Structures are given as structure tokens and as C-alpha cells.
C-alpha positions as CSV (number, residue, x, y, z in Angstrom):
1,M,36.0,140.0,140.4
2,K,37.1,141.3,137.1
3,L,36.1,144.8,135.8
4,G,36.7,146.1,132.2
5,I,37.2,149.8,131.9
6,V,35.9,151.2,128.5
7,G,35.2,154.6,127.0
8,L,36.0,156.8,124.0
9,P,39.6,158.0,123.6
10,N,40.5,161.0,125.8
11,V,37.7,160.7,128.4
12,G,40.1,160.0,131.3
13,K,40.0,156.2,131.0
14,S,43.7,155.3,131.3
15,T,44.2,158.1,133.8
16,L,41.5,156.4,136.0
17,F,43.1,153.0,135.4
18,N,46.5,154.3,136.4
19,S,45.2,155.9,139.6
20,L,43.2,152.8,140.5
21,T,46.0,150.4,139.9
22,K,49.1,152.6,140.0
23,A,50.1,150.4,137.1
24,G,51.3,153.3,135.0
25,A,49.5,152.6,131.7
26,E,50.6,155.3,129.3
27,S,48.0,158.1,129.2
28,A,48.7,160.5,126.4
29,N,46.4,163.1,124.9
30,Y,45.7,161.2,121.7
31,P,43.6,158.1,120.8
32,F,45.0,154.5,121.0
33,C,47.9,155.1,123.3
34,T,46.7,151.9,125.1
35,I,47.5,149.2,122.6
36,D,47.4,146.1,124.8
37,P,44.7,145.7,127.5
38,N,46.5,146.7,130.7
39,V,45.7,144.6,133.7
40,G,46.0,145.6,137.3
41,I,45.2,143.8,140.5
42,V,43.8,146.0,143.3
43,P,43.2,145.1,147.0
44,V,39.7,145.9,148.2
45,P,39.9,148.4,151.0
46,D,38.3,146.9,154.2
47,D,38.9,148.4,157.6
48,R,37.6,145.2,159.3
49,L,40.7,143.3,158.1
50,K,43.1,145.5,160.0
51,L,41.0,145.4,163.1
52,L,40.7,141.6,163.0
53,G,44.4,141.2,162.1
54,D,45.4,143.3,165.2
55,F,42.9,141.4,167.3
56,Y,44.4,138.0,166.5
57,Q,47.9,139.4,165.9
58,S,47.9,137.6,162.5
59,K,51.2,137.1,160.7
60,K,49.5,138.0,157.4
61,V,46.5,140.1,156.4
62,T,45.1,139.2,152.9
63,P,42.4,141.4,151.4
64,A,40.0,140.5,148.6
65,V,41.1,141.7,145.2
66,I,39.6,143.2,142.0
67,E,41.2,142.8,138.6
68,F,40.9,145.8,136.3
69,V,41.3,145.5,132.5
70,D,41.9,148.8,130.7
71,I,40.6,148.5,127.1
72,A,41.9,150.8,124.4
73,G,39.6,153.8,123.6
74,L,36.8,152.5,121.4
75,V,35.5,154.6,118.5
76,K,32.6,154.4,116.2
77,G,33.0,151.4,114.0
78,A,35.2,149.4,116.5
79,S,33.0,146.3,116.0
80,K,33.9,146.5,112.3
81,G,37.6,146.9,113.0
82,E,37.8,150.7,113.1
83,G,40.5,152.1,115.4
84,L,41.9,149.0,117.2
85,G,38.6,147.3,116.7
86,N,37.3,143.9,117.7
87,Q,40.3,142.5,119.5
88,F,39.5,144.9,122.4
89,L,35.8,144.0,122.5
90,A,36.9,140.3,122.8
91,N,38.9,141.3,126.0
92,I,35.7,142.7,127.6
93,R,33.9,139.4,127.2
94,E,35.9,137.9,130.0
95,V,34.9,140.5,132.7
96,D,32.1,140.4,135.3
97,A,31.0,144.0,134.7
98,I,31.9,147.0,132.5
99,V,33.1,150.3,134.0
100,H,32.1,152.9,131.3
101,V,34.1,156.2,131.7
102,V,32.1,159.1,130.4
103,R,33.6,162.6,130.0
104,C,31.5,165.2,131.9
105,F,34.1,168.0,132.0
106,E,35.1,170.9,129.6
107,D,38.8,171.3,128.9
108,S,40.0,173.0,125.7
109,N,43.5,171.4,126.2
110,V,42.1,167.8,126.0
111,V,40.7,167.0,122.5
112,H,37.4,165.2,122.3
113,V,37.3,162.6,119.6
114,D,33.9,164.1,118.3
115,G,34.8,167.7,118.9
116,T,32.2,168.5,121.6
117,I,31.2,167.3,125.1
118,D,28.0,165.2,124.9
119,P,27.8,162.3,127.4
120,L,24.7,160.7,126.0
121,R,26.1,160.7,122.4
122,D,29.3,159.2,123.8
123,I,27.4,156.5,125.7
124,E,25.4,155.7,122.6
125,T,28.5,155.3,120.5
126,I,30.1,152.8,122.9
127,E,26.8,150.9,123.5
128,L,26.1,150.6,119.8
129,E,29.6,149.1,119.2
130,L,28.8,146.5,121.9
131,V,25.4,145.8,120.3
132,F,27.0,145.3,116.8
133,S,29.7,143.0,118.4
134,D,26.9,140.9,120.0
135,L,25.0,140.7,116.7
136,E,28.1,139.4,115.0
137,I,28.5,136.7,117.6
138,L,24.8,135.7,117.3
139,E,25.0,135.6,113.5
140,R,27.9,133.2,113.7
141,R,26.1,131.0,116.3
142,E,22.9,131.1,114.2
143,A,24.7,129.8,111.0
144,K,26.3,127.0,113.1
145,T,23.0,126.0,114.8
146,A,20.9,126.1,111.6
147,K,22.7,123.1,110.2
148,S,21.5,120.8,113.0
149,A,18.1,122.4,113.6
150,R,16.2,120.1,111.2
151,N,16.9,116.9,113.2
152,D,17.5,118.4,116.7
153,K,14.7,119.9,118.8
154,N,17.1,121.7,121.1
155,A,18.9,123.4,118.2
156,A,15.5,124.4,116.7
157,K,14.6,125.9,120.1
158,E,17.9,127.7,120.2
159,L,17.3,129.3,116.8
160,V,14.1,130.8,118.2
161,T,16.1,132.4,121.1
162,I,18.8,133.7,118.8
163,A,16.1,135.3,116.5
164,K,14.5,136.9,119.6
165,L,17.9,138.3,120.8
166,K,18.8,139.6,117.3
167,T,15.4,141.5,117.0
168,H,16.0,143.0,120.5
169,L,19.6,144.1,119.7
170,E,18.6,145.4,116.2
171,S,16.2,147.8,118.0
172,G,19.3,149.2,119.7
173,K,18.6,147.7,123.2
174,P,21.1,145.8,125.3
175,V,20.4,142.1,126.0
176,K,20.1,142.7,129.7
177,T,16.8,144.5,129.1
178,M,15.2,141.5,127.4
179,E,13.2,139.1,129.5
180,A,13.9,135.4,129.0
181,A,10.9,133.0,128.6
182,D,12.2,130.7,131.4
183,D,15.3,129.7,133.4
184,E,16.4,127.4,130.6
185,E,16.4,130.2,128.0
186,Q,18.2,132.5,130.5
187,A,20.9,129.9,131.0
188,L,21.3,129.6,127.2
189,I,21.5,133.4,126.8
190,S,24.1,133.6,129.6
191,S,26.2,130.9,127.8
192,Y,26.8,133.3,124.9
193,N,28.7,135.7,127.1
194,L,27.3,138.7,125.3
195,L,28.7,142.2,126.1
196,T,25.4,143.9,126.4
197,Q,24.2,141.4,129.0
198,K,27.0,142.5,131.4
199,P,26.1,145.0,134.2
200,V,27.5,148.5,133.7
201,I,28.8,151.1,136.1
202,F,29.1,154.6,134.6
203,A,32.1,156.6,135.9
204,A,31.2,160.3,135.3
205,N,34.6,161.9,135.0
206,V,34.2,165.6,136.2
207,A,36.5,168.6,136.9
208,E,37.7,169.0,140.5
209,D,35.1,171.7,141.3
210,D,32.3,169.3,140.7
211,L,33.5,166.7,143.2
212,A,32.3,168.3,146.5
213,D,28.6,168.1,145.6
214,D,29.0,164.7,143.9
215,G,28.3,166.3,140.5
216,A,24.8,167.6,141.5
217,S,25.4,170.9,139.8
218,N,26.9,169.4,136.7
219,P,24.2,169.0,133.9
220,Y,26.3,166.3,132.1
221,V,26.3,164.2,135.3
222,Q,22.5,164.5,135.6
223,Q,22.1,163.2,132.0
224,V,24.3,160.2,132.8
225,R,22.3,159.5,136.0
226,E,19.0,159.7,134.2
227,F,20.2,157.3,131.5
228,A,21.7,154.9,134.0
229,A,18.4,154.8,136.0
230,Q,16.5,153.7,132.9
231,E,19.0,150.9,132.4
232,G,19.3,149.8,136.0
233,S,23.0,150.7,136.0
234,E,25.2,152.3,138.7
235,V,26.8,155.7,138.5
236,F,29.7,157.2,140.5
237,V,31.3,160.6,140.1
238,I,35.0,160.8,139.9
239,C,37.8,163.2,138.9
240,A,40.4,161.0,137.3
241,Q,43.0,163.7,137.6
242,I,42.5,164.0,141.4
243,E,42.4,160.2,141.7
244,Q,45.9,160.1,140.1
245,E,47.1,162.6,142.8
246,I,45.5,160.6,145.6
247,A,47.2,157.4,144.3
248,E,50.6,158.9,145.0
249,L,49.9,159.7,148.6
250,E,50.5,157.7,151.8
251,E,47.4,156.5,153.8
252,E,47.4,159.4,156.3
253,E,48.1,162.1,153.6
254,K,45.3,160.6,151.5
255,K,42.7,161.0,154.4
256,M,43.8,164.7,154.9
257,F,43.7,165.4,151.1
258,L,40.2,163.9,150.8
259,E,39.0,165.9,153.8
260,D,40.4,169.1,152.2
261,L,38.3,168.4,149.2
262,G,35.2,167.7,151.3
263,L,35.2,164.0,150.4
264,K,34.6,161.0,152.6
265,E,36.0,158.3,150.2
266,S,38.2,157.9,147.2
267,G,37.0,157.1,143.7
268,L,38.3,153.5,144.1
269,E,36.2,153.0,147.2
270,K,33.1,154.5,145.4
271,L,33.7,152.1,142.5
272,I,34.1,149.1,144.7
273,R,30.9,149.8,146.6
274,A,29.0,150.3,143.3
275,S,30.5,147.0,141.9
276,Y,29.6,145.0,145.0
277,R,26.0,146.4,144.9
278,L,25.6,145.8,141.2
279,L,27.0,142.3,141.2
280,G,25.3,141.3,144.5
281,L,28.6,140.5,146.3
282,L,29.7,140.5,150.0
283,S,32.8,139.6,151.9
284,Y,33.1,137.1,154.8
285,L,36.2,136.8,156.9
286,T,38.5,134.1,158.3
287,S,40.9,135.0,161.0
288,G,43.6,133.5,163.2
289,E,47.2,133.8,164.2
290,D,48.5,132.7,160.8
291,E,46.2,134.8,158.6
292,T,43.2,137.2,158.5
293,R,41.6,137.1,155.1
294,A,38.5,138.4,153.2
295,W,36.6,136.2,150.8
296,T,34.2,137.6,148.2
297,I,31.0,135.6,147.5
298,K,27.6,136.2,145.9
299,Q,24.8,137.3,148.2
300,G,22.7,134.2,149.1
301,T,25.6,131.8,149.1
302,K,25.2,129.0,151.6
303,A,27.9,127.9,154.1
304,P,29.3,124.8,152.2
305,Q,29.7,126.8,148.9
306,A,31.3,129.7,150.8
307,A,33.7,127.1,152.3
308,G,34.4,125.9,148.8
309,K,35.9,129.3,148.0
310,I,38.8,128.4,150.4
311,H,39.2,124.9,149.2
312,T,37.0,122.3,147.4
313,D,37.7,119.8,150.2
314,F,36.0,122.2,152.7
315,E,32.8,122.1,150.6
316,R,33.0,118.4,149.9
317,G,33.5,117.4,153.6
318,F,31.5,120.3,155.2
319,I,30.2,119.4,158.7
320,K,29.4,122.8,160.2
321,A,30.4,126.5,160.4
322,E,31.3,128.3,163.6
323,V,30.0,131.9,162.9
324,V,30.4,135.2,164.8
325,N,29.8,138.7,163.5
326,Y,33.1,140.6,163.3
327,Q,31.8,143.6,165.4
328,D,30.5,141.3,168.1
329,L,33.8,139.5,168.3
330,L,35.8,142.8,168.6
331,D,33.3,144.1,171.2
332,C,33.6,141.0,173.4
333,G,37.4,141.3,173.4
334,S,38.0,137.6,172.8
335,Y,36.5,134.5,171.0
336,A,35.9,132.9,174.3
337,G,34.0,136.1,175.5
338,A,31.8,136.0,172.4
339,R,31.1,132.3,172.9
340,E,30.1,132.9,176.6
341,K,27.6,135.5,175.5
342,G,26.1,133.0,173.0
343,L,27.3,135.1,170.0
344,V,29.2,132.2,168.4
345,R,26.7,130.1,166.5
346,M,27.0,126.6,165.0
347,E,25.4,126.7,161.5
348,G,24.7,123.9,159.1
349,K,24.4,123.4,155.3
350,E,21.4,125.7,154.9
351,Y,23.0,128.7,156.6
352,V,23.2,131.8,154.2
353,V,26.5,133.6,154.8
354,K,26.2,137.3,155.7
355,D,28.6,140.2,155.1
356,G,31.0,140.6,158.0
357,D,30.6,137.0,159.3
358,V,33.9,135.6,160.8
359,I,33.7,131.9,160.0
360,L,35.7,128.8,161.1
361,F,34.7,125.8,159.0
362,R,34.6,122.3,160.3
363,F,35.0,119.6,157.6
364,N,36.1,116.0,157.2
365,V,37.4,114.5,154.0
């Protein structure tokens, strides 16, 4: 999973990236200190892995990972090359979802690029840049397709879709809010890799005092939540500054620090949960003496395709999957114990993998 972090300059974007990845992207109090997109790979926290690793005394425990791309602060006119412009918008095209950091805190020491705090205006600025960037892509595609449209039915059909998309975008709406006529049109739209079709998670960046009640008493956060609800986007409340402090701590200290703040989980954990929900993902597990590992797949994935995540041979030669729920396995104390109780199941090609399944694939190539 690859997530792109965007936002206006000085909203706490690089501070958040640093704390999530401990990658140390420079975060200074002026626009454009992030000149290259910074990339950080982060393990997905999953308590089940440690428990299973101990259970099997695995030599290695390998979590699922998320790749974060920190894009330089966008400004009004980025799609036309203002600030550091279009090269950064191109970097976001490769991600699965966009994490949009929105400033929901007052601080006279941190300059806002527009002089005042207004989350909805900030969101609109970024979203319009994404809209303009998509329009530019479609105009180029339209010019190319128009040449063959006279003699090619498919090209003529594509021009109709492009015109529909452009009208939708010109009214200031993201592509994801437009309904496709059928599956074929949906597949065509997806092939354009448009920015406004990507799912968005809003990170409402608040002051420390607003963390305990999850931003409930912060009017800026309420505005972001209402906006996100209309779009079908996710929101999580974060204090980038606190996240940076948490990132420096050892695991035990981290738990104590979060408890002192009245929090159950870190911002990274909130973000990962929101990402999995938004993208419809889950993790299944493989475990044994050599390695315990988490594999991330889409909800609704069948056993052979889940096996293909490990190796294409597993999918090609799939015979069956031995499946047990990780909690049932731990409760029974051994694989044999789980099997005796009938909790280990033999599943075929139509089995839909569930979150927390521990699977042993049988295959023959």
C-alpha cells in the first residue's frame, strides 16, 4: 500500500511524515523545504504477529508495510507550475490513496501561507489543484483520441466519456463522485489514473489539548468531518508535534506516554486503520518455524489469488488451503489441538479469505 501525504505548506505535513517514518525529512517553518518527494517504508503494527511468532518460535517475524510519499507543500496554481508545481502532482498519481493534512490549530509562531486558519478554504485550494491537473491530463488524452475517433468506434465512445469527465471536473467536483455508465466505462476511467478518483483520508492536525476528546471541541475539526462525510472520505485527528515525540520513544515508554495523554493508539495506528477501511484491505497470516508473516489483500479475495501474493506458482498450482483463525489457534495451544477440535478447515478455490486467517497453502506446479 502506498499513501501520498499532501497539504499546503506549514500545515504539519513533513512533521507528520517524519514521525510516521522517522525518515527525518527536513521540516522548517517556510514553504518548499521538501524539494524531492520523501519516501518512507513503515511496518504495519499488528499484535497478532508477535503472538504467533512466539507460538511457533519463528526465526523471523515480517509485518505488512506501507509506503509513505511526502509531497512538497502545494500552493494555489501548483497545477500551472506555481511553487514547485506539477512534478509533485505527478508523484501522487502513483499512490493508492491521498492523506490530506489540514491545519486545525492556531499558532502565531507558525506562518499560514494564506494568513489565517480556514480548513475548508485550504481543502478547496488543494482539491482545485488536483481538479486542474486532471483536466490537463484529459485534454491531452482528448486531443490524442480525437484523431482516431472518425474511424474507430471505441475511440468515439472514449471521447464521450472524456467529455463527461471534463464537465464533471469543471463544476469543481472530484471524479470519484461521478457515476460511470457501466463497468466498461469504469475500467476506462480507472485507466487514466486521475488524482481526484483516489480515495482521501483527511488528517486534522490539532494542538495537544484537542487530542484527548478526538477534536470534538475543535470547530475546525467539525468542519473537516462534515466535509469528509459528504465526500465519503475518512478523517483522523492527529497532533503532528506529539507524534514526533512519540516516534522517539521505545515501545513501553510509548504506551505510558499515550496513556498519560488519555489516548489508546498513536496517529500511525489511526491512519493505518482508516487506510485499511477506506481501501477495503485486510491481512491474513502465514506462520511456522522459519517465519511468521502478514500479507495484505483486498476484502473479497479468494484463496488462490491470496496465495498468489506469496508467489505466482502458489496461485497457478493451487490445490487447497488449510485455514484456522489465529485466535482459535492460540486458544488451542497447538495446531494439532485446533485440528482435533475441527477448527482447521480445508478450503478450495472459492473460499474468500478473512482477516486473521492463518493459512497453509497446498499447491502443485
